[in-house]
C-alpha positions in Angstrom: -10.4 -16.7 2.8 -10.3 -16.2 -1.0 -8.0 -19.2 -1.7 -8.8 -21.9 0.9 -6.9 -24.7 -0.9 -3.8 -22.5 -1.2 -4.1 -21.4 2.4 -4.3 -25.1 3.5 -1.2 -25.9 1.4 0.8 -23.0 2.7 0.0 -23.6 6.4 0.8 -27.3 6.0 4.5 -26.5 5.4 6.1 -25.7 8.7 9.0 -23.8 7.2 6.6 -21.3 5.7 4.9 -20.5 9.0 7.0 -17.4 9.9 6.5 -16.0 6.4 2.7 -16.6 6.6 2.4 -15.0 10.1 4.4 -12.0 8.9 2.3 -11.6 5.7 -1.0 -11.8 7.7 0.3 -9.3 10.2 1.2 -6.8 7.5 -2.2 -7.4 5.8 -4.0 -6.7 9.1 -1.9 -3.5 9.5 -2.8 -2.5 6.0 -6.5 -3.0 6.7 -6.2 -0.9 9.9 -4.5 1.9 7.9 -7.3 1.8 5.3 -9.8 2.1 8.2 -7.9 5.1 9.6 -6.9 7.0 6.5 -9.3 9.0 4.3 -10.2 6.9 1.3 -8.6 9.3 -1.2 -5.3 8.9 0.6 -5.7 5.2 1.6 -5.8 4.1 -2.1 -2.2 5.5 -2.5 -0.8 3.8 0.5 0.3 0.3 1.3 1.8 -1.3 4.4 5.1 -2.9 3.3 6.9 -4.2 6.4 7.0 -4.2 10.2 10.4 -4.6 11.8 11.3 -3.9 15.4 7.9 -2.1 15.9 8.5 0.2 12.9 5.8 0.1 10.3 6.9 1.0 6.8 4.3 2.5 4.6 4.8 2.9 0.9 3.2 6.0 -0.8 2.5 6.2 -4.5 3.7 9.7 -4.8 5.4 12.5 -2.8 2.1 14.3 -2.1 0.7 11.2 -0.4 4.0 10.7 1.5 3.9 14.2 2.8 0.3 13.8 4.1 1.2 10.5 5.7 4.3 12.0 7.4 2.0 14.7 8.9 -0.3 12.1 10.5 2.2 9.3 11.1 2.3 9.8 14.9 -1.5 9.8 15.1 -1.7 6.8 12.9 0.9 5.0 15.1 -1.2 5.8 18.2 -4.3 4.5 16.5 -2.6 1.2 15.5 -1.3 0.7 19.0 -4.8 1.2 20.5 -6.0 -1.5 18.1 -3.5 -3.9 19.6 -0.8 -3.7 16.9 2.8 -3.8 18.0 3.7 -0.6 16.3 5.9 2.0 18.0 6.6 4.1 14.9 5.6 4.7 11.3 8.0 5.5 8.5 7.0 6.5 5.0 8.7 5.9 1.7 7.7 6.8 -1.8 7.3 4.1 -4.3 5.9 5.5 -7.5 3.4 3.6 -9.7 1.8 1.5 -6.9 -1.5 3.2 -6.5 -4.4 0.8 -5.7 -6.8 3.1 -7.5 -9.0 1.5 -10.1 -9.4 4.8 -11.8 -5.7 5.5 -12.3 -5.0 7.6 -15.3 -4.3 5.6 -18.4 -1.3 6.3 -20.6 -1.9 9.3 -22.8 -2.1 8.8 -26.6 -2.3 11.2 -29.4 -4.0 10.2 -32.6 -3.0 12.3 -35.6 -4.9 12.4 -38.9 -2.8 12.0 -42.1 -3.3 15.7 -42.7 -1.9 16.6 -39.3 1.1 14.3 -39.9 1.7 16.0 -43.3 1.6 19.4 -41.6 4.2 18.3 -39.1 6.5 17.2 -41.9 
């Protein structure tokens, strides 16, 4: 556990137990998805929710979402075989949520004074 004191504090509050259980369940599903998916796809995907057996995955872009939709049935079967209570997988696009450490930085253009004068 990365934060043992925080974990002890949160588990001590009985009202937070359902939230903690749900968060751990989603974290475990996310790890299973990472195990199943190719690394280049997994870094663009995050498990967001599990409701009534339906796992909701968020994709960073439409290309990742399209790939996920193609393999969603196979992924659902894999998760079920791992003991997860998943009966279906749905995919939604949520831009700007890539977990990639090498995400492209914002582009900048530096112009020399001469170039600026030419633009004028």
